[in-house]
C-alpha positions as a printed NumPy array, in Angstrom:
array([[ -0.197,  -0.182,  -0.122],
       [  1.446,   3.312,  -0.99 ],
       [  2.281,   5.84 ,   1.796],
       [  0.253,   9.314,   2.137],
       [  2.739,  12.252,   1.158],
       [  0.891,  15.682,   1.966],
       [  0.638,  17.665,  -1.56 ],
       [  1.986,  20.632,   0.127],
       [  2.865,  22.104,  -3.296],
       [ -0.57 ,  21.957,  -4.442],
       [ -1.998,  23.035,  -0.951],
       [  0.185,  26.246,  -1.239],
       [ -0.954,  27.044,  -4.559],
       [ -4.636,  26.634,  -3.873],
       [ -4.208,  28.645,  -0.874],
       [ -2.533,  31.553,  -2.424],
       [ -4.274,  31.951,  -5.905],
       [ -7.748,  30.743,  -5.06 ],
       [ -8.361,  31.249,  -1.512],
       [ -6.076,  34.588,  -1.109],
       [ -4.466,  33.51 ,   2.097],
       [ -2.25 ,  36.945,   1.748],
       [ -5.142,  38.987,   1.907],
       [ -6.985,  37.101,   4.933],
       [ -3.542,  38.22 ,   6.89 ],
       [ -5.055,  41.949,   6.766],
       [ -8.299,  40.782,   8.575],
       [ -8.747,  42.096,  12.187],
       [ -7.275,  39.165,  14.49 ],
       [ -5.223,  37.641,  11.457],
       [ -2.431,  40.369,  11.601],
       [  0.432,  37.759,  12.373],
       [ -0.66 ,  35.37 ,   9.61 ],
       [  2.597,  35.589,   7.655],
       [  3.49 ,  33.566,   4.643],
       [  6.462,  31.907,   6.761],
       [  3.956,  30.947,   9.371],
       [  1.529,  29.304,   6.594],
       [  4.655,  27.521,   5.543],
       [  5.446,  26.269,   8.757],
       [  1.881,  25.129,   9.723],
       [  1.555,  23.237,   6.788],
       [  5.287,  21.31 ,   6.882],
       [  4.537,  20.574,  10.365],
       [  1.223,  19.075,   9.554],
       [  2.447,  17.177,   6.836],
       [  5.28 ,  15.424,   9.039],
       [  2.22 ,  14.144,  11.453],
       [  0.002,  13.252,   8.795],
       [  2.713,  11.389,   6.787],
       [  4.473,   9.945,   9.592],
       [  2.115,   8.963,  12.51 ],
       [ -1.434,   9.286,  11.377],
       [ -1.202,   7.778,   7.745],
       [  0.493,   4.806,   8.355],
       [ -2.259,   3.606,  10.768],
       [ -4.835,   3.948,   8.213],
       [ -4.452,   0.514,   6.739],
       [ -3.935,  -1.537,  10.306],
       [ -6.46 ,   0.336,  11.717],
       [ -9.   ,  -0.678,   9.114],
       [ -8.022,  -4.011,   9.747],
       [ -8.363,  -4.32 ,  13.027],
       [-11.253,  -1.98 ,  13.693],
       [-12.818,  -0.72 ,  16.86 ],
       [-14.457,  -3.16 ,  19.672],
       [-16.303,  -2.979,  22.856],
       [-14.445,  -4.39 ,  25.929],
       [-16.477,  -4.377,  29.3  ],
       [-19.07 ,  -1.574,  28.201],
       [-16.17 ,   0.707,  26.822],
       [-14.976,   1.276,  23.472],
       [-11.418,   0.112,  22.757],
       [-10.092,   1.89 ,  19.543],
       [ -7.253,   0.449,  17.05 ],
       [ -3.81 ,  -0.122,  18.28 ],
       [ -1.663,   3.277,  18.03 ],
       [ -4.692,   5.639,  17.479],
       [ -4.616,   6.983,  21.088],
       [ -1.25 ,   7.383,  21.04 ],
       [ -1.296,   9.293,  17.659],
       [ -4.406,  11.481,  19.151],
       [ -2.26 ,  12.493,  22.004],
       [  0.576,  13.58 ,  19.842],
       [ -2.079,  15.263,  17.61 ],
       [ -3.365,  17.236,  20.922],
       [  0.126,  17.618,  22.302],
       [  1.136,  19.484,  18.92 ],
       [ -1.984,  22.079,  19.431],
       [ -3.508,  21.175,  16.256],
       [ -7.088,  20.784,  17.703],
       [ -7.05 ,  24.552,  18.71 ],
       [ -5.709,  26.122,  15.396],
       [ -8.802,  28.19 ,  14.3  ],
       [-10.528,  28.901,  17.81 ],
       [-10.914,  31.918,  20.316],
       [ -7.787,  32.503,  21.989],
       [ -9.903,  33.641,  25.003],
       [-10.719,  29.939,  25.68 ],
       [ -7.25 ,  28.388,  24.736],
       [ -7.442,  28.72 ,  20.753],
       [ -4.876,  29.985,  18.414],
       [ -6.959,  32.346,  16.513],
       [ -5.689,  31.205,  13.095],
       [ -7.749,  31.582,   9.937],
       [-10.611,  28.638,   9.186],
       [ -8.902,  28.494,   5.562],
       [ -5.43 ,  27.678,   6.751],
       [ -6.948,  24.707,   9.391],
       [ -9.039,  23.507,   6.68 ],
       [ -5.825,  22.78 ,   4.617],
       [ -4.122,  21.435,   7.785],
       [ -7.407,  19.249,   7.943],
       [ -7.136,  17.868,   4.365],
       [ -4.056,  16.31 ,   5.699],
       [ -5.884,  14.471,   8.66 ],
       [ -8.847,  13.643,   6.216],
       [ -6.207,  12.195,   3.587],
       [ -4.2  ,  10.262,   5.684],
       [ -6.709,   8.685,   7.565],
       [-10.521,   9.106,   7.333],
       [-11.406,   7.183,  10.469],
       [ -8.915,   9.062,  12.796],
       [ -9.893,  12.851,  11.103],
       [-13.906,  12.028,  12.25 ],
       [-13.063,  12.524,  15.735],
       [-11.497,  16.082,  15.736],
       [-14.078,  16.927,  13.052],
       [-17.057,  16.008,  15.314],
       [-15.603,  18.019,  18.067],
       [-15.369,  21.053,  15.919],
       [-19.442,  21.029,  15.766],
       [-19.835,  20.883,  19.537],
       [-17.258,  23.522,  20.015],
       [-19.264,  25.913,  17.561],
       [-22.576,  25.124,  19.215],
       [-21.458,  25.898,  22.596],
       [-19.752,  28.842,  21.515],
       [-22.272,  30.294,  19.943],
       [-25.259,  29.093,  22.162],
       [-23.728,  28.061,  25.504],
       [-24.299,  30.11 ,  28.642],
       [-21.03 ,  31.821,  30.109],
       [-20.469,  29.182,  32.759],
       [-20.943,  26.138,  30.25 ],
       [-18.499,  28.124,  27.975],
       [-15.619,  28.499,  30.909],
       [-16.317,  24.714,  31.841],
       [-16.163,  23.01 ,  28.545],
       [-14.63 ,  25.123,  25.839],
       [-10.866,  25.129,  27.168],
       [-10.9  ,  21.358,  27.149],
       [-12.745,  20.77 ,  24.053],
       [-10.478,  23.313,  22.079],
       [ -7.526,  21.844,  23.383],
       [ -8.647,  18.283,  22.398],
       [ -8.29 ,  17.119,  26.041],
       [-11.701,  16.373,  25.732],
       [-13.798,  15.237,  22.328],
       [-17.368,  16.191,  21.121],
       [-20.036,  14.276,  19.352],
       [-23.625,  14.923,  17.722],
       [-26.737,  12.896,  18.825],
       [-29.154,  13.48 ,  16.284],
       [-30.323,  10.218,  14.644],
       [-32.72 ,   7.423,  16.066],
       [-34.072,   4.258,  14.773],
       [-37.135,   5.769,  13.67 ],
       [-35.641,   9.603,  12.973],
       [-32.979,   9.726,  10.326],
       [-33.309,  12.722,   7.707],
       [-36.814,  13.434,   9.31 ],
       [-35.249,  14.55 ,  12.757],
       [-38.652,  15.761,  13.895],
       [-39.63 ,  12.3  ,  14.662],
       [-37.031,  11.816,  17.547],
       [-38.596,  10.378,  20.705],
       [-35.698,  10.959,  23.197],
       [-37.01 ,  12.979,  25.856],
       [-35.729,  15.537,  28.725],
       [-37.14 ,  16.965,  31.836],
       [-36.297,  19.466,  34.391],
       [-34.197,  18.301,  37.505],
       [-33.389,  21.389,  39.722],
       [-30.76 ,  23.522,  37.754],
       [-30.133,  20.799,  35.116],
       [-31.937,  18.201,  33.132],
       [-32.445,  14.765,  32.868],
       [-32.08 ,  12.953,  29.32 ],
       [-33.372,   9.571,  28.064],
       [-33.441,   7.977,  24.693],
       [-31.364,   6.048,  22.178],
       [-29.403,   7.259,  19.453],
       [-27.809,   5.819,  16.75 ],
       [-25.072,   6.2  ,  14.164],
       [-22.996,   8.234,  16.635],
       [-19.584,   8.639,  15.301],
       [-17.045,   8.333,  18.507],
       [-19.776,   7.913,  20.652],
       [-17.429,   6.467,  23.089],
       [-13.455,   5.687,  22.365],
       [-10.3  ,   5.48 ,  24.75 ],
       [ -8.779,   8.859,  23.516],
       [ -9.533,  11.14 ,  26.39 ],
       [-11.238,  11.09 ,  29.849],
       [-14.236,  12.817,  28.844],
       [-16.567,  13.059,  25.966],
       [-18.779,  15.8  ,  25.63 ],
       [-22.14 ,  14.785,  23.737],
       [-24.893,  17.046,  22.038],
       [-28.059,  15.412,  22.338],
       [-31.329,  16.336,  20.408],
       [-34.148,  15.667,  22.684],
       [-37.943,  16.713,  23.218],
       [-38.969,  18.254,  26.566],
       [-42.238,  17.63 ,  28.506],
       [-45.152,  19.306,  26.659],
       [-43.187,  20.228,  23.821],
       [-44.958,  20.549,  20.634],
       [-44.404,  17.869,  17.828],
       [-42.025,  17.848,  14.864],
       [-38.813,  20.224,  14.918],
       [-40.533,  23.066,  16.534],
       [-40.351,  20.847,  19.913],
       [-36.746,  20.054,  19.724],
       [-34.103,  21.228,  22.007],
       [-30.303,  20.757,  22.535],
       [-28.572,  19.332,  25.357],
       [-24.978,  19.208,  26.541],
       [-24.53 ,  15.781,  27.923],
       [-21.054,  14.834,  29.287],
       [-20.061,  11.183,  29.69 ],
       [-18.421,  12.184,  33.113],
       [-19.943,  14.952,  35.293],
       [-17.932,  17.752,  35.829],
       [-17.334,  19.488,  39.024],
       [-17.796,  23.462,  39.167],
       [-13.766,  23.693,  39.165],
       [-13.483,  21.563,  35.986],
       [-12.411,  18.347,  37.727],
       [-14.424,  15.089,  36.913],
       [-16.861,  13.692,  39.18 ],
       [-18.96 ,  10.467,  38.739],
       [-19.697,   8.706,  35.434],
       [-22.934,   9.973,  33.818],
       [-25.902,   7.87 ,  33.128],
       [-24.805,   7.065,  29.418],
       [-23.169,   4.152,  27.705],
       [-22.723,   2.743,  24.446],
       [-24.825,  -0.106,  23.579],
       [-23.052,  -1.519,  20.657],
       [-20.849,  -0.695,  17.641],
       [-22.062,  -1.089,  14.094],
       [-20.58 ,  -3.163,  11.629],
       [-19.717,  -1.038,   8.609],
       [-18.749,  -0.886,   4.897],
       [-15.796,   1.097,   5.466],
       [-14.133,   3.476,   8.357],
       [-13.753,   0.422,  10.586],
       [-11.473,   2.269,  13.069],
       [-14.037,   4.911,  13.701],
       [-16.324,   3.814,  16.17 ],
       [-19.986,   4.278,  15.28 ],
       [-21.936,   3.641,  18.264],
       [-25.333,   3.036,  19.341],
       [-25.926,   5.189,  22.39 ],
       [-28.012,   4.599,  25.497],
       [-28.996,   7.833,  27.686],
       [-30.829,   7.583,  30.984],
       [-30.809,   3.574,  31.465],
       [-31.242,   4.574,  35.219],
       [-32.33 ,   7.859,  36.666],
       [-31.825,   9.942,  33.236],
       [-28.513,  11.155,  32.159],
       [-27.651,  14.819,  33.557],
       [-27.629,  17.201,  30.821],
       [-27.608,  21.046,  30.359],
       [-29.923,  23.26 ,  28.002],
       [-27.88 ,  24.71 ,  24.923],
       [-29.718,  27.737,  23.761],
       [-33.381,  28.248,  24.513],
       [-35.958,  25.493,  25.064],
       [-37.498,  24.096,  21.449],
       [-34.332,  26.042,  19.502],
       [-32.617,  22.925,  19.175],
       [-32.413,  22.776,  15.449],
       [-31.567,  26.493,  15.262],
       [-28.785,  25.666,  17.621],
       [-27.661,  22.661,  15.557],
       [-27.887,  24.627,  12.267],
       [-25.271,  27.132,  13.562],
       [-22.516,  24.311,  12.835],
       [-24.027,  23.162,   9.633],
       [-21.535,  25.466,   7.519],
       [-18.639,  23.956,   9.351],
       [-19.909,  20.291,   9.398],
       [-20.957,  20.711,   6.025],
       [-17.718,  22.041,   4.751],
       [-15.508,  19.485,   6.62 ],
       [-17.432,  16.27 ,   5.268],
       [-16.859,  17.693,   1.815],
       [-13.219,  18.139,   2.895],
       [-13.565,  14.321,   4.11 ],
       [-14.399,  13.632,   0.095],
       [-11.444,  15.414,  -0.94 ],
       [ -9.215,  13.453,   1.327],
       [-10.326,  10.096,   0.154],
       [ -9.794,  11.667,  -3.605],
       [ -6.44 ,  12.78 ,  -2.925],
       [ -5.219,   9.6  ,  -0.877],
       [ -6.683,   6.972,  -3.886],
       [ -4.992,   9.457,  -6.39 ],
       [ -1.909,   9.156,  -4.736],
       [ -1.827,   5.366,  -4.641],
       [ -3.289,   4.982,  -8.09 ],
       [ -0.461,   7.056,  -9.575],
       [  2.143,   5.18 ,  -7.917],
       [  0.467,   1.665,  -8.846],
       [  0.435,   2.943, -12.452],
       [  4.079,   3.901, -12.696],
       [  4.931,   0.584, -11.213],
       [  2.51 ,  -1.855, -13.002],
       [  3.948,  -3.46 , -16.221],
       [  1.342,  -4.58 , -18.627],
       [  0.998,  -4.701, -22.223],
       [  2.507,  -2.709, -25.061],
       [  2.761,   1.012, -26.008],
       [  0.038,   1.898, -28.495],
       [  2.088,   4.356, -30.369],
       [  5.787,   2.435, -30.572],
       [  4.828,  -1.091, -30.097],
       [  7.098,  -1.325, -27.033],
       [  6.338,  -4.573, -24.936],
       [  6.359,  -4.496, -21.511],
       [  5.684,  -0.641, -20.385],
       [  4.255,   0.57 , -17.276],
       [  0.422,   1.273, -17.561],
       [  0.691,   4.769, -17.132],
       [  1.581,   4.624, -20.543],
       [ -1.804,   3.479, -21.898],
       [ -4.067,   6.133, -22.901],
       [ -7.191,   5.015, -20.86 ],
       [ -5.068,   4.822, -17.713],
       [ -3.711,   8.229, -18.32 ],
       [ -7.561,   9.476, -18.854],
       [ -8.401,   7.923, -15.635],
       [ -5.369,   9.235, -13.676],
       [ -5.986,  12.851, -15.01 ],
       [ -9.723,  12.521, -14.072],
       [ -8.669,  11.844, -10.927],
       [ -6.023,  14.61 , -10.628],
       [ -8.814,  17.19 , -12.227],
       [-11.564,  16.316,  -9.759],
       [ -9.316,  16.194,  -6.797],
       [ -7.621,  19.829,  -7.328],
       [-11.474,  21.218,  -8.188],
       [-12.461,  19.779,  -4.804],
       [ -9.436,  21.516,  -3.167],
       [-10.179,  24.82 ,  -4.755],
       [-13.705,  24.908,  -3.917],
       [-12.938,  24.189,  -0.439],
       [-10.332,  26.34 ,   0.171],
       [-12.358,  29.117,  -1.598],
       [-15.418,  28.587,   0.538],
       [-13.245,  28.425,   3.706],
       [-12.028,  31.686,   2.795],
       [-15.309,  33.287,   2.469],
       [-16.096,  31.726,   6.207],
       [-13.054,  34.007,   7.149],
       [-14.292,  37.243,   5.499],
       [-17.723,  36.638,   6.805],
       [-16.507,  36.264,  10.408],
       [-13.733,  38.869,  10.326],
       [-13.787,  41.829,   7.546],
       [-14.195,  45.132,   8.775],
       [-16.695,  46.23 ,   6.281],
       [-20.429,  45.086,   6.72 ],
       [-21.162,  45.016,   2.778],
       [-18.07 ,  42.525,   2.141],
       [-19.008,  40.213,   5.155],
       [-22.563,  39.998,   3.822],
       [-21.248,  39.417,   0.513],
       [-19.019,  36.497,   1.592],
       [-21.944,  35.243,   3.792],
       [-24.208,  35.275,   0.635],
       [-21.593,  33.008,  -1.108],
       [-20.689,  30.803,   1.793],
       [-24.473,  29.834,   2.123],
       [-25.122,  29.197,  -1.385],
       [-22.242,  27.19 ,  -1.888],
       [-22.052,  24.939,   1.333],
       [-24.475,  22.364,  -0.01 ],
       [-22.674,  22.265,  -3.196],
       [-19.325,  21.79 ,  -1.495],
       [-21.018,  19.048,   0.879],
       [-22.688,  17.096,  -1.926],
       [-20.581,  17.682,  -5.012],
       [-17.373,  16.998,  -3.266],
       [-18.408,  13.822,  -1.628],
       [-19.683,  12.624,  -4.799],
       [-16.554,  13.426,  -6.408],
       [-14.447,  11.679,  -3.719],
       [-16.336,   8.449,  -4.273],
       [-15.647,   8.924,  -8.047],
       [-12.136,   9.365,  -7.727],
       [-11.777,   6.461,  -5.223],
       [-13.742,   4.094,  -7.177],
       [-11.497,   5.052, -10.379],
       [ -8.399,   4.259,  -8.207],
       [ -9.607,   0.522,  -7.647],
       [-10.064,   0.501, -11.661],
       [ -6.76 ,   1.678, -12.165],
       [ -5.27 ,  -0.992,  -9.873],
       [ -7.569,  -3.62 , -12.187],
       [ -7.946,  -6.965, -10.454],
       [ -5.536,  -5.966,  -7.687],
       [ -7.797,  -3.209,  -6.891],
       [-10.587,  -5.758,  -5.783],
       [ -8.006,  -7.3  ,  -3.595],
       [ -7.95 ,  -5.791,  -0.063],
       [ -3.934,  -6.106,   0.286],
       [ -3.296,  -2.976,  -2.043],
       [ -5.678,  -0.913,   0.14 ],
       [ -7.339,   0.824,  -3.11 ],
       [-10.524,  -0.886,  -2.119],
       [-10.395,   0.499,   1.471],
       [-10.467,   4.081,  -0.035],
       [-13.425,   3.234,  -1.939],
       [-15.281,   1.938,   1.198],
       [-14.54 ,   4.687,   3.315],
       [-15.058,   7.543,   0.986],
       [-18.842,   5.734,   0.542],
       [-20.27 ,   7.186,   3.798],
       [-19.711,  10.961,   2.886],
       [-22.408,  11.367,   0.647],
       [-24.881,  10.16 ,   3.636],
       [-23.079,  12.104,   6.304],
       [-24.349,  15.561,   7.34 ],
       [-27.717,  15.287,   5.311],
       [-27.624,  13.267,   2.42 ],
       [-26.456,  14.557,  -1.063],
       [-30.112,  14.779,  -2.17 ],
       [-30.874,  16.663,   1.004],
       [-28.182,  18.88 ,   0.072],
       [-29.836,  19.432,  -3.478],
       [-33.182,  20.346,  -1.951],
       [-31.336,  22.593,   0.14 ],
       [-29.873,  24.263,  -2.587],
       [-32.866,  24.496,  -4.522],
       [-35.482,  25.695,  -1.962],
       [-33.461,  27.586,   0.854],
       [-30.663,  29.229,  -1.506],
       [-32.364,  29.746,  -4.607],
       [-36.196,  29.8  ,  -4.576],
       [-36.38 ,  31.664,  -1.359],
       [-34.627,  34.689,  -2.663],
       [-35.886,  34.253,  -6.295],
       [-32.126,  33.445,  -7.339],
       [-30.725,  36.697,  -6.647],
       [-27.78 ,  35.166,  -4.529],
       [-27.144,  32.342,  -7.288],
       [-27.203,  35.096, -10.237],
       [-24.838,  37.412,  -8.279],
       [-22.437,  34.594,  -7.862],
       [-22.78 ,  33.517, -11.922],
       [-22.156,  37.309, -12.686],
       [-18.806,  37.189, -10.386],
       [-17.752,  33.81 , -12.279],
       [-18.24 ,  35.632, -15.337],
       [-15.407,  38.167, -14.561],
       [-12.966,  35.08 , -15.174],
       [-13.88 ,  35.311, -18.957],
       [-11.923,  38.535, -19.699],
       [ -8.621,  37.35 , -18.666],
       [ -8.7  ,  34.115, -20.353],
       [ -9.603,  35.709, -23.263],
       [ -6.777,  38.098, -23.606],
       [ -4.63 ,  34.886, -23.777],
       [ -2.933,  33.437, -26.7  ],
       [ -2.644,  29.949, -25.294],
       [ -4.692,  27.315, -26.827],
       [ -5.868,  25.667, -23.598],
       [ -6.731,  28.978, -21.973],
       [ -8.812,  29.897, -25.286],
       [-10.431,  26.644, -25.077],
       [-11.325,  26.784, -21.318],
       [-12.853,  30.273, -21.705],
       [-15.448,  28.76 , -24.403],
       [-16.237,  25.951, -22.059],
       [-16.706,  28.085, -18.896],
       [-19.14 ,  30.612, -21.118],
       [-21.111,  27.601, -22.191],
       [-21.409,  26.155, -18.854],
       [-22.39 ,  29.701, -17.131],
       [-24.801,  30.047, -19.836],
       [-26.534,  26.765, -18.939],
       [-26.346,  27.742, -15.32 ],
       [-27.965,  30.655, -15.721],
       [-30.728,  29.151, -18.013],
       [-31.089,  26.395, -15.216],
       [-31.576,  29.279, -12.348],
       [-34.032,  30.7  , -14.249],
       [-35.984,  27.612, -14.918],
       [-35.841,  26.589, -11.405],
       [-37.015,  30.371,  -9.976],
       [-39.905,  30.175, -12.409],
       [-40.9  ,  26.29 , -11.88 ],
       [-40.462,  25.956,  -8.196],
       [-43.277,  28.445,  -7.207],
       [-45.478,  26.449,  -9.258],
       [-44.617,  22.999,  -9.16 ],
       [-42.058,  22.428,  -6.302],
       [-42.316,  18.609,  -6.973],
       [-41.038,  19.123, -10.634],
       [-38.482,  21.459,  -9.494],
       [-37.239,  18.885,  -6.931],
       [-36.713,  16.26 ,  -9.711],
       [-34.092,  18.775, -11.167],
       [-32.414,  19.239,  -7.912],
       [-29.578,  16.875,  -8.059],
       [-28.652,  17.832, -11.918],
       [-29.108,  21.535, -11.069],
       [-26.541,  20.861,  -7.881],
       [-24.   ,  19.023, -10.285],
       [-24.422,  21.785, -12.986],
       [-23.838,  24.171, -10.283],
       [-20.583,  22.088,  -8.899],
       [-18.993,  21.372, -12.296],
       [-19.236,  25.219, -13.411],
       [-17.984,  26.634, -10.12 ],
       [-15.088,  23.794, -10.042],
       [-14.309,  24.802, -13.601],
       [-14.231,  28.338, -12.755],
       [-11.885,  27.907,  -9.919],
       [ -9.353,  25.831, -12.033],
       [ -9.838,  28.455, -14.885],
       [ -8.371,  31.115, -12.521],
       [ -5.765,  28.611, -11.478],
       [ -4.895,  28.241, -14.974],
       [ -4.941,  32.203, -15.375],
       [ -2.455,  32.533, -12.642],
       [ -0.343,  29.691, -13.476],
       [  0.13 ,  30.768, -17.072],
       [  1.078,  34.441, -15.834],
       [  3.728,  32.813, -13.396],
       [  5.045,  30.993, -16.261],
       [  5.206,  33.568, -18.74 ],
       [  7.284,  35.642, -16.177],
       [  9.368,  32.366, -15.137],
       [  8.375,  32.798, -11.469],
       [  8.209,  29.507, -10.059],
       [  8.573,  25.68 , -11.092],
       [  7.625,  25.751, -14.866],
       [  6.581,  22.079, -15.174],
       [  4.422,  22.399, -12.072],
       [  2.563,  25.428, -13.238],
       [  1.827,  23.523, -16.647],
       [  0.39 ,  21.173, -14.823],
       [ -2.129,  23.448, -13.5  ],
       [ -2.885,  24.627, -17.208],
       [ -3.182,  21.061, -18.382],
       [ -5.548,  20.004, -15.516],
       [ -7.807,  22.917, -15.978],
       [ -7.902,  21.957, -19.59 ],
       [ -8.983,  18.212, -18.864],
       [-11.799,  19.479, -16.37 ],
       [-13.013,  21.766, -18.898],
       [-13.124,  19.077, -21.728],
       [-14.542,  16.08 , -19.602],
       [-16.748,  18.042, -16.699],
       [-17.746,  21.455, -17.965],
       [-18.378,  19.903, -21.324],
       [-21.314,  18.107, -19.789],
       [-23.25 ,  21.369, -19.054],
       [-25.66 ,  21.194, -22.105],
       [-26.674,  17.559, -21.304],
       [-27.391,  18.504, -17.373],
       [-29.489,  21.662, -18.576],
       [-31.452,  19.335, -20.594],
       [-32.239,  16.871, -17.522],
       [-32.976,  19.822, -15.484],
       [-35.396,  21.738, -17.862],
       [-36.982,  18.532, -19.94 ],
       [-36.033,  15.353, -17.73 ],
       [-38.491,  16.241, -14.678],
       [-41.451,  14.31 , -16.276],
       [-39.903,  10.983, -16.485],
       [-38.677,  10.873, -12.903],
       [-42.392,  10.585, -11.921],
       [-43.766,   8.742, -14.835],
       [-43.877,   5.405, -12.831],
       [-46.694,   4.264, -10.637],
       [-45.216,   2.961,  -7.36 ],
       [-46.659,  -0.669,  -7.985],
       [-44.412,  -0.486, -11.422],
       [-41.187,  -0.608,  -9.421]])
């Protein structure tokens, strides 16, 4: 199995040319963020990912997690690796310095987190869930809860979880039955939750569960849901640990992938009820959860990128080593398979998709920083508008592409890809959860259609399309054949996206079901166009640097050629997707239920 090596050169390029990391250093609170600091952070994170976390990926998949004496035991080496992660300060990177965070940009944190996601998907899920807990408590917790819980969550000394799903309440969260009742200055929580990632583990002395439950007399549906902080071990007022709380892991799920990540069935309140503390106001549970949705969905999209990058690296290494067949051009026998045109097509497809995912995720993270930190209110609003629009695309499009890239990696390996010992199959198995996490990709498409496009009559989408059109001018000024071709594809894709948006805005209010049949192809058209736009920007930047001999010419050439491939093979799908959106809806519902 090929070892992971953090693609620092590609990451630095995306941070500089797409995310504008240098400009972010001028934001309030980020004044100390220099290029030297960024380089140092990336270098050190790469060492931990390459040398410590990455090597655990394969053995962790083989060993998995287990329950012993009512507690979860994680795979060998994971606990020690997590302690190195915490000791290095990696968990605290983007958080509030008032509670022990380092206050660095979310954009830089996303780049670092890419390395955890790529090197070891199962390991990455634990700190990823902790981010959500920190966000919710920071935004909605009382001052006392913040002082008691945030410092140790931010340091990583404790970890966090999200407890939403129940056997009868998956995507329909409003159907949950977990209940809570007052007990003096706190609450008691009772119920069972399923699919709880890192619901129990042996990394830390405490785990802070965020649990959705319904209080006594609450209205039905999502309007009656409240959010509670429920620690595994009760915390004394001085921050020391007290008695174990009334909760336990009932069992671990046996899954397709991410075997080293314990996915728990959790029982709260098997005896007197688990002690919990209200986060936010009663009945505001879903609003509190949605506070962290942008970050959570960005991080799941990032996990899709991680799976793709790891699978791509392994496929390239195998293709350069595997000798098979003859060269079609020269007739030479016994060449490595990277010389075969179809293998090149697969590898360049993997590379182009991975670079487009990275560009989108870094760009979205930079909008998050601008929305949080910029001194100008209009700039903050514009960044927030783009952020909200692109989050469902980032989550869905990147996780679908991550699966596509990992699946292609198996194909590059041929028969050996189907054999577990190569590790290619693991990347494909691990990637498959990401389109399901944090709201399935169908839900993301409906979110884009309903909350992000129809709600404002398409204003935000059309404003963003206009912004993307600005890339056409620098592309048109070039004599480079690749850039000229990219410009034509991008303009066509933008035109199709604009027509599709107009159709969605016109159709949705009259026939929401018909609009919903087009939601997924609409999201995919939006993703392909945005990814192509960002790679086009990369190509222009690379071409400018190449022309002035500023940088590695071969590396810069790959940016132009990769953008050209993406343009020819993904943006070229725009017309077909537009047809599926505007003309394909009636076919979706044409069969009666009993005809399936």
